Backbone and ligand atoms as CSV (ligand in chain L), in Angstrom:
chain,resi,resn,atom,element,x,y,z
A,1,MET,N,N,72.842,56.392,95.129
A,1,MET,CA,C,74.141,56.360,94.429
A,1,MET,C,C,75.164,55.911,95.411
A,2,SER,N,N,76.110,55.211,94.991
A,2,SER,CA,C,77.131,54.561,95.638
A,2,SER,C,C,78.231,55.335,95.908
A,3,GLU,N,N,79.008,55.193,97.077
A,3,GLU,CA,C,80.036,56.024,97.317
A,3,GLU,C,C,81.065,55.967,96.628
A,4,GLU,N,N,81.383,55.114,95.483
A,4,GLU,CA,C,82.310,55.071,94.685
A,4,GLU,C,C,81.891,56.101,93.562
A,5,VAL,N,N,80.872,56.194,93.208
A,5,VAL,CA,C,80.246,57.039,92.281
A,5,VAL,C,C,80.393,58.613,92.574
A,6,LEU,N,N,79.893,58.645,93.718
A,6,LEU,CA,C,80.116,60.064,94.302
A,6,LEU,C,C,81.694,60.529,94.470
A,7,THR,N,N,82.238,59.712,94.867
A,7,THR,CA,C,83.808,59.861,94.902
A,7,THR,C,C,84.243,60.571,93.522
A,8,TRP,N,N,83.756,59.594,92.610
A,8,TRP,CA,C,84.198,59.910,91.272
A,8,TRP,C,C,83.763,61.410,90.798
A,9,MET,N,N,82.439,61.597,91.194
A,9,MET,CA,C,81.810,62.876,90.689
A,9,MET,C,C,82.627,63.906,91.330
A,10,SER,N,N,83.051,63.859,92.571
A,10,SER,CA,C,83.671,64.962,93.174
A,10,SER,C,C,85.050,65.022,92.515
A,11,GLU,N,N,85.785,64.127,92.049
A,11,GLU,CA,C,86.932,64.001,91.436
A,11,GLU,C,C,86.902,64.962,90.281
A,12,VAL,N,N,85.702,64.647,89.437
A,12,VAL,CA,C,85.539,65.413,88.224
A,12,VAL,C,C,85.384,66.777,88.283
A,13,HIS,N,N,84.602,67.034,89.512
A,13,HIS,CA,C,84.513,68.501,89.775
A,13,HIS,C,C,85.729,69.121,90.117
A,14,ASP,N,N,86.710,68.506,90.885
A,14,ASP,CA,C,87.835,68.976,91.177
A,14,ASP,C,C,88.754,69.306,89.873
A,15,GLU,N,N,88.678,68.266,89.141
A,15,GLU,CA,C,89.438,68.314,87.937
A,15,GLU,C,C,89.071,69.336,86.822
A,16,PHE,N,N,87.601,69.228,86.494
A,16,PHE,CA,C,87.187,70.104,85.457
A,16,PHE,C,C,86.498,71.377,86.023
A,17,GLY,N,N,86.029,71.500,87.197
A,17,GLY,CA,C,85.293,72.596,87.813
A,17,GLY,C,C,83.970,72.427,87.215
A,18,GLU,N,N,83.355,73.545,86.755
A,18,GLU,CA,C,81.815,73.583,86.302
A,18,GLU,C,C,81.886,73.208,84.812
A,19,ILE,N,N,81.280,72.046,84.429
A,19,ILE,CA,C,81.113,71.710,83.261
A,19,ILE,C,C,79.730,71.414,82.857
A,20,SER,N,N,79.393,71.665,81.439
A,20,SER,CA,C,77.904,71.457,81.036
A,20,SER,C,C,77.308,69.989,81.301
A,21,GLY,N,N,76.158,70.059,81.319
A,21,GLY,CA,C,75.359,68.869,81.762
A,21,GLY,C,C,75.923,67.796,80.483
A,22,ASP,N,N,75.856,68.122,79.245
A,22,ASP,CA,C,76.279,67.450,78.142
A,22,ASP,C,C,77.657,66.759,78.340
A,23,GLU,N,N,78.603,67.756,78.798
A,23,GLU,CA,C,79.985,67.163,79.285
A,23,GLU,C,C,79.917,66.027,80.071
A,24,PHE,N,N,79.242,66.386,81.183
A,24,PHE,CA,C,79.429,65.404,82.373
A,24,PHE,C,C,78.710,64.021,81.757
A,25,CYS,N,N,77.683,64.146,81.102
A,25,CYS,CA,C,77.024,62.783,80.492
A,25,CYS,C,C,78.104,62.321,79.745
A,26,GLU,N,N,78.822,62.907,79.055
A,26,GLU,CA,C,79.920,62.425,78.170
A,26,GLU,C,C,80.832,61.333,78.863
A,27,LEU,N,N,81.378,62.185,80.102
A,27,LEU,CA,C,82.193,61.616,80.952
A,27,LEU,C,C,81.812,60.248,81.787
A,28,TRP,N,N,80.504,60.469,81.941
A,28,TRP,CA,C,79.623,59.253,82.811
A,28,TRP,C,C,79.738,58.021,81.936
A,29,THR,N,N,79.158,58.390,80.708
A,29,THR,CA,C,79.095,57.162,79.751
A,29,THR,C,C,80.374,56.659,79.511
A,30,THR,N,N,81.486,57.143,79.072
A,30,THR,CA,C,82.662,56.978,78.854
A,30,THR,C,C,83.249,55.954,80.047
A,31,ARG,N,N,83.122,56.433,81.141
A,31,ARG,CA,C,83.566,55.703,82.547
A,31,ARG,C,C,82.765,54.357,82.547
A,32,THR,N,N,81.453,54.505,82.121
A,32,THR,CA,C,80.509,53.314,82.362
A,32,THR,C,C,80.821,52.200,81.101
A,33,PHE,N,N,81.294,52.724,80.176
A,33,PHE,CA,C,81.756,51.882,78.907
A,33,PHE,C,C,83.104,51.282,79.333
A,34,SER,N,N,83.803,52.051,79.744
A,34,SER,CA,C,85.099,51.648,80.144
A,34,SER,C,C,85.266,50.248,81.269
A,35,MET,N,N,84.382,50.614,82.063
A,35,MET,CA,C,84.092,49.617,83.032
A,35,MET,C,C,83.625,48.365,82.759
A,36,ALA,N,N,82.678,48.580,81.725
A,36,ALA,CA,C,82.102,47.432,81.102
A,36,ALA,C,C,82.821,46.762,80.481
A,37,ARG,N,N,83.845,47.097,79.849
A,37,ARG,CA,C,84.913,46.399,79.099
A,37,ARG,C,C,85.784,45.769,79.999
A,38,SER,N,N,86.282,46.229,81.194
A,38,SER,CA,C,86.860,45.537,82.112
A,38,SER,C,C,86.180,44.461,82.614
A,39,ALA,N,N,85.133,44.605,83.142
A,39,ALA,CA,C,84.184,43.761,83.798
A,39,ALA,C,C,84.002,42.645,82.758
A,40,PHE,N,N,83.808,42.869,81.527
A,40,PHE,CA,C,83.727,41.787,80.546
A,40,PHE,C,C,84.965,40.731,80.662
A,41,GLU,N,N,86.157,41.445,80.596
A,41,GLU,CA,C,87.550,40.786,80.506
A,41,GLU,C,C,87.473,39.855,81.790
A,42,VAL,N,N,87.028,40.258,83.062
A,42,VAL,CA,C,87.044,39.395,84.214
A,42,VAL,C,C,86.009,38.327,84.103
A,43,ILE,N,N,84.865,38.559,83.653
A,43,ILE,CA,C,83.803,37.515,83.583
A,43,ILE,C,C,84.171,36.469,82.537
A,44,GLN,N,N,84.699,36.982,81.197
A,44,GLN,CA,C,84.651,35.954,80.339
A,44,GLN,C,C,86.215,34.962,80.622
A,45,LYS,N,N,86.975,35.554,81.347
A,45,LYS,CA,C,88.234,34.689,81.682
A,45,LYS,C,C,87.558,33.814,82.891
A,46,SER,N,N,86.907,34.152,83.648
A,46,SER,CA,C,86.086,33.174,84.571
A,46,SER,C,C,85.303,31.964,83.834
A,47,VAL,N,N,84.686,32.278,82.650
A,47,VAL,CA,C,83.918,31.275,81.988
A,47,VAL,C,C,84.847,30.441,81.279
A,48,PHE,N,N,85.984,31.010,80.920
A,48,PHE,CA,C,86.962,30.341,79.988
A,48,PHE,C,C,87.659,29.215,80.958
A,49,ASP,N,N,88.052,29.812,82.262
A,49,ASP,CA,C,88.776,28.804,83.021
A,49,ASP,C,C,88.155,27.749,83.882
A,50,GLU,N,N,86.514,28.131,83.593
A,50,GLU,CA,C,85.752,26.975,84.228
A,50,GLU,C,C,85.262,25.962,83.303
A,51,THR,N,N,85.116,26.604,82.140
A,51,THR,CA,C,84.269,25.734,81.184
A,51,THR,C,C,85.055,25.348,80.003
A,52,GLY,N,N,86.263,26.226,79.584
A,52,GLY,CA,C,86.865,26.195,78.509
A,52,GLY,C,C,86.339,26.698,77.211
A,53,LYS,N,N,85.172,27.424,77.523
A,53,LYS,CA,C,84.318,27.825,76.267
A,53,LYS,C,C,84.817,29.509,76.381
A,54,ARG,N,N,84.803,30.068,75.105
A,54,ARG,CA,C,85.110,31.373,74.953
A,54,ARG,C,C,83.787,32.181,74.676
A,55,VAL,N,N,83.600,33.274,75.320
A,55,VAL,CA,C,82.798,34.203,74.886
A,55,VAL,C,C,83.007,35.223,73.914
A,56,VAL,N,N,83.004,34.772,72.833
A,56,VAL,CA,C,83.462,35.521,71.562
A,56,VAL,C,C,82.605,35.250,70.420
A,57,GLY,N,N,82.740,36.171,69.355
A,57,GLY,CA,C,82.154,35.624,67.957
A,57,GLY,C,C,81.222,36.855,67.875
A,58,GLU,N,N,80.579,36.913,66.599
A,58,GLU,CA,C,79.585,37.687,66.105
A,58,GLU,C,C,78.268,37.341,66.865
A,59,GLU,N,N,78.205,36.148,67.375
A,59,GLU,CA,C,76.803,35.725,67.981
A,59,GLU,C,C,76.493,36.595,69.350
A,60,PHE,N,N,77.771,37.067,69.756
A,60,PHE,CA,C,77.792,37.838,71.146
A,60,PHE,C,C,78.315,38.964,71.082
A,61,CYS,N,N,77.533,40.075,70.904
A,61,CYS,CA,C,77.951,41.699,70.651
A,61,CYS,C,C,77.950,41.769,72.065
A,62,TYR,N,N,79.112,41.638,72.875
A,62,TYR,CA,C,79.110,41.914,74.455
A,62,TYR,C,C,78.825,43.342,74.780
A,63,VAL,N,N,79.329,44.202,73.923
A,63,VAL,CA,C,79.051,45.630,74.157
A,63,VAL,C,C,78.193,46.135,73.133
A,64,ASN,N,N,76.719,46.604,73.441
A,64,ASN,CA,C,76.083,47.375,72.457
A,64,ASN,C,C,75.910,48.806,73.214
A,65,TYR,N,N,76.447,49.614,72.628
A,65,TYR,CA,C,76.573,50.800,73.359
A,65,TYR,C,C,75.758,51.889,72.308
A,66,PHE,N,N,74.557,52.417,73.162
A,66,PHE,CA,C,74.147,53.403,72.266
A,66,PHE,C,C,73.684,54.786,73.127
A,67,ARG,N,N,73.115,55.719,72.654
A,67,ARG,CA,C,72.621,56.997,73.418
A,67,ARG,C,C,71.338,56.764,73.554
A,68,ASP,N,N,70.656,56.892,74.666
A,68,ASP,CA,C,69.365,56.888,74.961
A,68,ASP,C,C,68.643,57.920,74.225
A,69,PRO,N,N,67.498,57.762,73.423
A,69,PRO,CA,C,66.951,58.701,72.468
A,69,PRO,C,C,66.098,59.458,73.558
A,70,GLU,N,N,65.653,59.318,74.689
A,70,GLU,CA,C,64.928,59.760,75.548
A,70,GLU,C,C,65.732,60.721,76.499
A,71,PHE,N,N,66.764,60.267,77.040
A,71,PHE,CA,C,67.412,60.986,77.885
A,71,PHE,C,C,68.690,61.457,77.470
A,72,GLY,N,N,69.020,61.475,75.972
A,72,GLY,CA,C,70.124,62.209,75.458
A,72,GLY,C,C,71.319,61.584,75.698
A,73,PRO,N,N,72.329,62.140,76.064
A,73,PRO,CA,C,73.812,61.865,75.751
A,73,PRO,C,C,74.173,60.654,76.561
A,74,VAL,N,N,73.249,60.159,77.782
A,74,VAL,CA,C,73.731,59.056,78.750
A,74,VAL,C,C,73.755,57.729,77.876
A,75,GLY,N,N,74.685,57.149,77.530
A,75,GLY,CA,C,74.829,55.787,76.817
A,75,GLY,C,C,74.293,54.759,77.746
A,76,VAL,N,N,73.654,53.659,77.258
A,76,VAL,CA,C,73.472,52.558,78.046
A,76,VAL,C,C,74.081,51.476,77.334
A,77,VAL,N,N,74.822,50.606,78.225
A,77,VAL,CA,C,75.515,49.408,77.858
A,77,VAL,C,C,74.542,48.329,77.958
A,78,ARG,N,N,74.499,47.443,77.008
A,78,ARG,CA,C,73.524,46.256,76.944
A,78,ARG,C,C,74.512,44.930,76.574
A,79,PHE,N,N,74.224,43.744,77.535
A,79,PHE,CA,C,74.691,42.631,77.264
A,79,PHE,C,C,73.480,41.571,77.358
A,80,LYS,N,N,73.135,41.099,76.139
A,80,LYS,CA,C,71.802,40.359,76.149
A,80,LYS,C,C,70.817,41.370,76.571
A,81,SER,N,N,70.191,40.784,77.489
A,81,SER,CA,C,68.830,41.517,78.043
A,81,SER,C,C,69.278,42.396,79.372
A,82,ALA,N,N,70.536,42.296,79.823
A,82,ALA,CA,C,70.983,43.022,80.975
A,82,ALA,C,C,71.323,44.378,80.482
A,83,GLU,N,N,71.360,45.517,81.077
A,83,GLU,CA,C,71.943,46.772,80.742
A,83,GLU,C,C,72.125,47.326,81.970
A,84,VAL,N,N,73.252,48.440,81.733
A,84,VAL,CA,C,73.510,49.354,82.734
A,84,VAL,C,C,74.085,50.739,82.080
A,85,SER,N,N,73.795,51.579,82.923
A,85,SER,CA,C,74.211,52.987,82.666
A,85,SER,C,C,74.872,53.588,83.775
A,86,THR,N,N,75.101,53.007,84.697
A,86,THR,CA,C,75.809,53.815,85.998
A,86,THR,C,C,77.241,53.310,86.149
A,87,PRO,N,N,78.112,54.330,86.323
A,87,PRO,CA,C,79.513,53.873,86.382
A,87,PRO,C,C,79.810,53.182,87.759
A,88,ASP,N,N,79.222,52.164,88.256
A,88,ASP,CA,C,79.524,51.595,89.531
A,88,ASP,C,C,80.070,50.458,89.346
A,89,TRP,N,N,81.289,50.042,89.798
A,89,TRP,CA,C,81.896,48.923,89.532
A,89,TRP,C,C,81.168,47.583,90.000
A,90,VAL,N,N,80.663,47.354,90.990
A,90,VAL,CA,C,79.928,46.351,91.235
A,90,VAL,C,C,78.713,46.069,90.649
A,91,GLU,N,N,77.809,47.266,90.191
A,91,GLU,CA,C,76.834,47.188,89.442
A,91,GLU,C,C,77.113,46.630,88.018
A,92,VAL,N,N,78.086,47.428,87.610
A,92,VAL,CA,C,78.618,47.021,86.167
A,92,VAL,C,C,78.923,45.299,85.916
A,93,LEU,N,N,79.838,45.043,86.952
A,93,LEU,CA,C,80.104,43.654,87.045
A,93,LEU,C,C,79.096,42.788,87.145
A,94,GLY,N,N,78.243,43.120,88.116
A,94,GLY,CA,C,76.997,42.245,88.236
A,94,GLY,C,C,76.070,42.036,86.962
A,95,VAL,N,N,75.953,43.380,86.147
A,95,VAL,CA,C,75.230,43.153,85.015
A,95,VAL,C,C,75.983,42.458,83.924
A,96,VAL,N,N,77.216,42.871,83.746
A,96,VAL,CA,C,77.883,42.072,82.643
A,96,VAL,C,C,77.966,40.641,82.781
A,97,ALA,N,N,78.137,40.022,84.175
A,97,ALA,CA,C,78.047,38.827,84.667
A,97,ALA,C,C,76.684,38.057,84.163
A,98,GLU,N,N,75.550,38.919,84.272
A,98,GLU,CA,C,74.278,38.227,83.971
A,98,GLU,C,C,73.995,38.021,82.704
A,99,GLY,N,N,74.630,39.223,81.865
A,99,GLY,CA,C,74.585,39.078,80.262
A,99,GLY,C,C,75.257,37.832,79.649
A,100,VAL,N,N,76.668,37.640,80.280
A,100,VAL,CA,C,77.382,36.558,79.822
A,100,VAL,C,C,76.955,35.144,80.105
A,101,GLN,N,N,76.192,35.049,81.451
A,101,GLN,CA,C,75.679,34.025,81.844
A,101,GLN,C,C,74.501,33.490,80.815
A,102,GLU,N,N,73.665,34.474,80.526
A,102,GLU,CA,C,72.778,34.562,79.345
A,102,GLU,C,C,73.133,33.916,78.039
A,103,PHE,N,N,74.431,34.331,77.775
A,103,PHE,CA,C,74.962,34.071,76.311
A,103,PHE,C,C,75.380,32.558,76.666
A,104,VAL,N,N,76.025,32.358,77.738
A,104,VAL,CA,C,76.489,30.632,77.791
A,104,VAL,C,C,75.372,29.842,77.767
A,105,MET,N,N,74.233,30.066,78.328
A,105,MET,CA,C,73.246,29.404,78.374
A,105,MET,C,C,72.438,29.235,76.991
A,106,ASP,N,N,72.300,30.252,76.229
A,106,ASP,CA,C,71.655,30.223,74.878
A,106,ASP,C,C,72.546,29.783,73.954
A,107,TYR,N,N,73.867,30.099,73.911
A,107,TYR,CA,C,74.764,29.546,72.762
A,107,TYR,C,C,75.362,28.104,73.040
A,108,TYR,N,N,75.672,28.033,74.272
A,108,TYR,CA,C,76.343,26.789,74.364
A,108,TYR,C,C,75.550,25.723,75.266
A,109,VAL,N,N,74.084,26.344,75.462
A,109,VAL,CA,C,73.200,25.467,76.347
A,109,VAL,C,C,73.974,24.634,77.725
A,110,THR,N,N,74.632,25.674,78.296
A,110,THR,CA,C,75.454,25.260,79.447
A,110,THR,C,C,75.112,26.151,80.526
A,111,VAL,N,N,74.620,25.499,81.701
A,111,VAL,CA,C,74.409,26.195,82.811
A,111,VAL,C,C,75.772,26.815,83.596
A,112,TRP,N,N,76.021,27.931,83.612
A,112,TRP,CA,C,77.285,28.425,83.937
A,112,TRP,C,C,76.954,29.532,84.882
A,113,PRO,N,N,77.519,29.874,86.035
A,113,PRO,CA,C,78.297,28.959,87.027
A,113,PRO,C,C,77.264,28.042,87.631
A,114,ALA,N,N,77.749,26.864,88.001
A,114,ALA,CA,C,76.848,25.907,88.881
A,114,ALA,C,C,77.603,25.713,90.320
A,115,CYS,N,N,76.643,25.355,91.471
A,115,CYS,CA,C,77.389,25.112,92.686
A,115,CYS,C,C,77.851,23.733,92.696
A,116,SER,N,N,79.024,23.743,93.161
A,116,SER,CA,C,79.737,22.308,93.263
A,116,SER,C,C,79.107,21.453,94.205
A,117,ARG,N,N,78.215,22.052,95.486
A,117,ARG,CA,C,77.828,21.346,96.263
A,117,ARG,C,C,76.208,20.814,96.032
A,118,HIS,N,N,75.643,21.810,95.185
A,118,HIS,CA,C,74.203,21.461,94.851
A,118,HIS,C,C,74.139,21.521,93.466
A,119,SER,N,N,72.913,21.066,92.999
A,119,SER,CA,C,72.755,21.113,91.377
A,119,SER,C,C,72.524,22.312,90.725
A,120,PHE,N,N,72.269,23.400,91.612
A,120,PHE,CA,C,71.620,24.483,91.140
A,120,PHE,C,C,72.968,25.490,90.270
A,121,GLY,N,N,72.170,26.168,89.296
A,121,GLY,CA,C,72.948,27.248,88.711
A,121,GLY,C,C,72.990,28.366,89.381
A,122,LEU,N,N,74.062,29.014,89.481
A,122,LEU,CA,C,74.062,30.380,90.571
A,122,LEU,C,C,73.679,31.651,89.884
A,123,HIS,N,N,73.231,32.467,90.783
A,123,HIS,CA,C,72.671,33.728,90.342
A,123,HIS,C,C,73.363,34.979,91.043
A,124,VAL,N,N,73.635,36.116,90.187
A,124,VAL,CA,C,74.081,37.308,90.716
A,124,VAL,C,C,73.637,37.711,92.056
A,125,ASP,N,N,74.130,38.185,92.951
A,125,ASP,CA,C,73.640,38.846,94.141
A,125,ASP,C,C,74.651,39.744,94.542
A,126,TYR,N,N,74.206,40.579,95.515
A,126,TYR,CA,C,75.185,41.684,96.024
A,126,TYR,C,C,75.227,41.449,97.454
A,127,PHE,N,N,76.514,41.423,98.027
A,127,PHE,CA,C,76.738,41.119,99.422
A,127,PHE,C,C,77.981,41.894,100.035
A,128,ASP,N,N,77.688,42.736,100.982
A,128,ASP,CA,C,78.774,43.606,101.551
A,128,ASP,C,C,79.430,44.460,100.507
A,129,GLU,N,N,78.715,45.082,99.611
A,129,GLU,CA,C,79.126,45.846,98.516
A,129,GLU,C,C,80.143,45.171,97.474
A,130,THR,N,N,79.868,44.039,97.406
A,130,THR,CA,C,80.642,42.834,96.598
A,130,THR,C,C,79.568,42.247,95.624
A,131,ALA,N,N,79.774,42.161,94.311
A,131,ALA,CA,C,78.863,41.372,93.459
A,131,ALA,C,C,79.281,39.879,93.622
A,132,VAL,N,N,78.420,38.956,93.839
A,132,VAL,CA,C,78.673,37.622,94.175
A,132,VAL,C,C,77.807,36.609,93.330
A,133,TRP,N,N,78.210,35.619,93.349
A,133,TRP,CA,C,77.525,34.362,92.691
A,133,TRP,C,C,76.972,33.669,94.040
A,134,LYS,N,N,75.529,33.676,93.865
A,134,LYS,CA,C,74.812,33.208,95.126
A,134,LYS,C,C,73.930,31.535,94.684
A,135,CYS,N,N,74.015,30.756,95.674
A,135,CYS,CA,C,73.419,29.591,95.259
A,135,CYS,C,C,72.000,29.334,96.015
A,136,ASN,N,N,70.966,29.041,95.528
A,136,ASN,CA,C,69.616,28.862,96.170
A,136,ASN,C,C,69.685,27.600,97.145
A,137,GLY,N,N,70.353,26.785,97.126
A,137,GLY,CA,C,70.390,25.476,97.807
A,137,GLY,C,C,70.878,25.274,99.169
A,138,GLY,N,N,70.625,24.509,99.919
A,138,GLY,CA,C,71.233,24.262,101.258
A,138,GLY,C,C,70.090,24.745,102.271
A,139,PRO,N,N,70.348,24.130,103.576
A,139,PRO,CA,C,69.420,24.364,104.486
A,139,PRO,C,C,69.059,25.868,104.955
A,140,GLU,N,N,69.968,26.626,104.825
A,140,GLU,CA,C,69.834,28.159,104.995
A,140,GLU,C,C,69.050,28.855,104.293
A,141,GLY,N,N,68.682,28.156,102.992
A,141,GLY,CA,C,67.845,28.934,102.053
A,141,GLY,C,C,68.628,29.732,101.095
A,142,GLY,N,N,70.009,29.274,100.834
A,142,GLY,CA,C,71.061,29.800,100.099
A,142,GLY,C,C,72.319,30.248,100.719
A,143,HIS,N,N,73.237,30.178,99.696
A,143,HIS,CA,C,74.614,30.875,100.229
A,143,HIS,C,C,75.418,31.331,99.266
A,144,VAL,N,N,76.370,32.163,99.499
A,144,VAL,CA,C,77.376,32.947,98.541
A,144,VAL,C,C,78.286,31.852,98.250
A,145,VAL,N,N,78.692,31.890,97.100
A,145,VAL,CA,C,79.792,30.748,96.813
A,145,VAL,C,C,80.777,31.550,96.451
A,146,ARG,N,N,80.850,32.688,95.601
A,146,ARG,CA,C,82.172,33.231,95.805
A,146,ARG,C,C,81.813,34.634,95.040
A,147,ALA,N,N,83.078,35.673,94.936
A,147,ALA,CA,C,82.853,36.935,94.421
A,147,ALA,C,C,82.864,36.735,92.961
A,148,LEU,N,N,82.312,37.718,92.241
A,148,LEU,CA,C,82.390,37.315,90.677
A,148,LEU,C,C,83.743,37.739,90.199
A,149,ASP,N,N,84.425,38.617,90.942
A,149,ASP,CA,C,85.718,38.756,90.462
A,149,ASP,C,C,86.562,37.941,91.303
A,150,PRO,N,N,87.441,37.105,90.598
A,150,PRO,CA,C,88.070,35.951,91.574
A,150,PRO,C,C,89.383,36.712,92.189
A,151,SER,N,N,89.762,37.870,91.940
A,151,SER,CA,C,90.901,38.385,92.743
A,151,SER,C,C,90.220,38.668,93.949
A,152,ALA,N,N,90.733,38.267,94.924
A,152,ALA,CA,C,90.229,38.420,96.213
A,152,ALA,C,C,90.490,39.782,96.853
A,153,ASP,N,N,91.381,40.625,96.565
A,153,ASP,CA,C,91.682,41.829,97.113
A,153,ASP,C,C,90.638,42.842,96.473
A,154,ARG,N,N,89.533,43.263,97.154
A,154,ARG,CA,C,88.525,44.307,96.736
A,154,ARG,C,C,89.304,45.557,96.207
A,155,SER,N,N,90.245,45.930,97.160
A,155,SER,CA,C,90.740,47.474,96.889
A,155,SER,C,C,91.527,47.470,95.593
A,156,VAL,N,N,92.202,46.229,95.226
A,156,VAL,CA,C,92.826,46.253,93.900
A,156,VAL,C,C,91.900,46.254,92.769
A,157,VAL,N,N,90.932,45.529,93.087
A,157,VAL,CA,C,89.805,45.517,91.812
A,157,VAL,C,C,89.182,46.976,91.788
A,158,ARG,N,N,88.971,47.886,93.082
A,158,ARG,CA,C,88.233,48.829,92.953
A,158,ARG,C,C,89.140,49.857,92.313
A,159,SER,N,N,90.402,50.093,92.584
A,159,SER,CA,C,91.394,51.111,92.056
A,159,SER,C,C,91.769,50.739,90.719
A,160,SER,N,N,91.413,49.578,90.123
A,160,SER,CA,C,92.015,49.456,88.822
A,160,SER,C,C,90.977,49.186,87.837
A,161,THR,N,N,89.659,49.512,88.135
A,161,THR,CA,C,88.683,49.374,87.288
A,161,THR,C,C,88.696,50.072,85.869
A,162,ILE,N,N,89.299,51.239,85.881
A,162,ILE,CA,C,89.238,52.144,84.592
A,162,ILE,C,C,90.522,52.099,83.910
A,163,ASP,N,N,91.613,52.106,84.448
A,163,ASP,CA,C,92.894,52.364,83.825
A,163,ASP,C,C,93.492,51.048,83.395
A,164,ARG,N,N,93.246,49.916,83.852
A,164,ARG,CA,C,93.758,48.605,83.696
A,164,ARG,C,C,93.690,48.508,82.203
A,165,PRO,N,N,94.725,48.017,81.664
A,165,PRO,CA,C,94.569,47.603,80.253
A,165,PRO,C,C,94.201,46.321,80.095
A,166,PRO,N,N,93.377,45.754,79.036
A,166,PRO,CA,C,93.014,44.250,78.958
A,166,PRO,C,C,94.172,43.394,79.351
A,167,VAL,N,N,94.045,42.396,79.959
A,167,VAL,CA,C,94.887,41.407,80.319
A,167,VAL,C,C,95.052,40.506,79.064
L,1,ZN,ZN,ZN,74.768,25.412,96.610
């Protein structure tokens, strides 16, 4: 479990004291869902800025949120075939990006994003606790192209993941 999630769990404990498992799961799920919406805003803006295409419409239900029938109240957020149930900003951002990428491919038949140096489509990877777009091209066997979140300052991203209203 990441530092970020552990910190949040200790904040929850400080604020609410002992709470039931169900209540905790509710908070956990609400936070995951909220992060997913923020992540979607970041990624869909990136798609629009780079391709002029919008990730909207009935064809793409970007947040399909449901309660897991086996595990009870912990909700899972699905984006196409990608899903996430942990309120970890880096992981949520990565999963949302994969879902959006899949949508852009299916719906617009467009490879997004692509490396400007090679002809490859990029894929989500994780580097130095940041979700990044990576290309498999080049002599080194691949290179990181950029962070998924275009705002360079990671601390701004991290501290504004949950309360930031949609831009
Ligand atoms: Zn490349």
